[in-house]
C-alpha positions in Angstrom: -6.0 31.0 -0.1 -4.7 27.7 -1.7 -2.0 29.5 -3.6 -0.4 30.8 -0.2 -0.1 27.3 1.1 3.6 26.2 1.2 2.6 22.6 0.6 1.1 23.6 -2.8 4.4 25.1 -3.9 5.6 21.4 -4.4 4.9 19.3 -7.5 1.1 18.3 -7.4 2.0 14.9 -8.7 3.2 13.8 -5.5 0.3 15.0 -3.3 -2.0 12.7 -1.6 -5.0 13.1 0.5 -5.6 10.7 3.4 -9.0 9.8 4.9 -10.1 8.3 8.2 -13.5 7.3 7.5 -16.2 7.3 10.1 -19.8 7.2 9.9 -20.3 10.7 11.4 -17.0 12.4 10.6 -14.2 11.8 8.2 -10.9 13.2 9.0 -8.7 14.2 6.3 -4.9 14.9 5.8 -2.6 16.0 3.0 1.0 14.8 2.3 3.6 14.5 -0.4 5.9 11.7 -1.4 8.8 14.3 -2.0 8.9 15.2 1.6 7.3 12.0 3.2 5.3 14.2 5.2 1.5 14.4 6.1 -0.3 17.1 7.7 -3.7 17.2 9.4 -6.1 19.1 7.1 -9.6 19.1 8.5 -12.7 17.1 9.6 -15.8 16.9 7.6 -19.1 15.9 9.1 -21.4 13.3 7.3 -24.5 14.6 5.8 -27.6 12.5 6.5 -25.2 9.6 7.2 -23.2 9.9 3.9 -20.0 11.4 3.3 -19.9 15.2 2.8 -18.9 14.8 -1.1 -19.2 18.8 -1.7 -16.5 19.3 0.8 -14.6 16.3 -0.5 -14.9 17.6 -4.0 -13.7 21.1 -2.8 -10.5 19.4 -1.3 -9.6 17.3 -4.3 -10.1 20.5 -6.6 -7.8 22.6 -4.3 -5.0 20.0 -3.9 -5.3 18.1 -7.0 -3.8 15.0 -5.7 -2.2 12.2 -7.4 -4.2 9.6 -5.4 -6.2 9.1 -2.0 -5.4 6.9 0.8 -8.1 5.4 3.0 -7.7 3.8 6.3 -9.4 0.4 6.5 -10.0 -1.0 10.1 -10.2 -4.8 10.7 -10.4 -7.1 13.6 -7.0 -7.9 15.1 -7.5 -11.4 13.5 -7.8 -9.7 10.1 -11.5 -10.2 9.6 -13.8 -7.3 8.8 -15.5 -5.4 11.6 -18.9 -4.0 11.4 -17.7 -0.6 9.7 -15.2 -2.3 7.3 -17.8 -2.7 4.4 -18.7 1.0 4.7 -15.0 1.8 4.5 -14.6 -0.4 1.4 -17.7 1.2 -0.2 -16.2 4.7 0.4 -13.1 3.7 -1.4 -15.1 2.5 -4.4 -17.2 5.8 -4.4 -13.9 7.9 -4.1 -12.4 6.0 -7.0 -15.7 6.2 -9.2 -16.5 10.0 -8.5 -12.9 11.3 -8.9 -11.1 8.7 -11.2 -8.2 8.8 -9.0 -6.2 5.8 -7.6 -7.4 4.7 -4.1 -5.0 3.1 -1.8 -6.0 1.1 1.3 -4.0 1.5 4.5 -4.4 -0.5 7.6 -5.7 2.0 10.2 -6.0 -0.3 13.1 -5.8 1.8 16.3 -5.1 5.1 14.4 -8.1 6.9 16.1 -7.0 5.4 19.4 -3.3 6.4 19.0 -4.6 10.1 17.8 -6.6 10.3 21.1 -3.8 9.2 23.2 -1.4 11.6 21.6 -3.8 14.6 21.9 -5.3 13.6 25.4 -2.3 12.3 27.2 0.8 14.0 25.6 -0.7 17.3 24.5 -3.3 17.6 27.2 -6.1 18.8 24.7 -9.6 19.1 26.4 -12.3 16.4 25.5 -14.1 19.0 23.5 -11.3 20.0 21.2 -10.0 16.3 21.1 -13.5 15.4 19.5 -13.1 18.0 16.8 -9.5 17.1 15.8 -9.0 13.5 16.6 -10.2 12.4 13.0 -7.8 14.5 11.1 -4.9 13.5 13.2 -5.9 9.9 12.6 -6.0 10.8 8.9 -2.5 12.3 9.4 -1.1 9.0 11.1 -3.0 6.9 8.2 -1.4 9.0 5.4 2.1 9.1 7.2 2.2 5.2 7.5 1.3 5.1 3.7 3.8 7.6 2.8 6.6 5.9 5.0 5.8 2.5 3.3 5.6 4.0 -0.2 9.3 5.7 0.4 10.5 2.2 1.0 8.6 0.5 -1.6 7.5 2.9 -4.5 4.5 2.1 -6.3 
């Protein structure tokens, strides 16, 4: 399956996975610096209020990313909100488990933006919206990071 994916035909060294962390679900996207394009990949449900490490491991093995991008939400004044510490812990766990660089990207309103896009612009049903909003939010997070990276390389 992985070999038939056209995105895998690119140099794996420029592939990144993006994450929209939530306590119940984690949306995941994939993107490349060469094309400066991110695509929604999938949503993993948490297992006993913990990330689905098995599912994340499979995606990292399949895509072999050069790095990981995690959306971090904060209050409008820049202070942490109640979920920010869990997002930062998730970043540390990713880095420790996979020995890959983890980049943090402001994700303020990304899930809201994803919902607006799907519900208003595309008229997706509420049930379908719940299933895909997190992976679309991950795509928006990763796309923002890729756009910035294209203008300011690491």
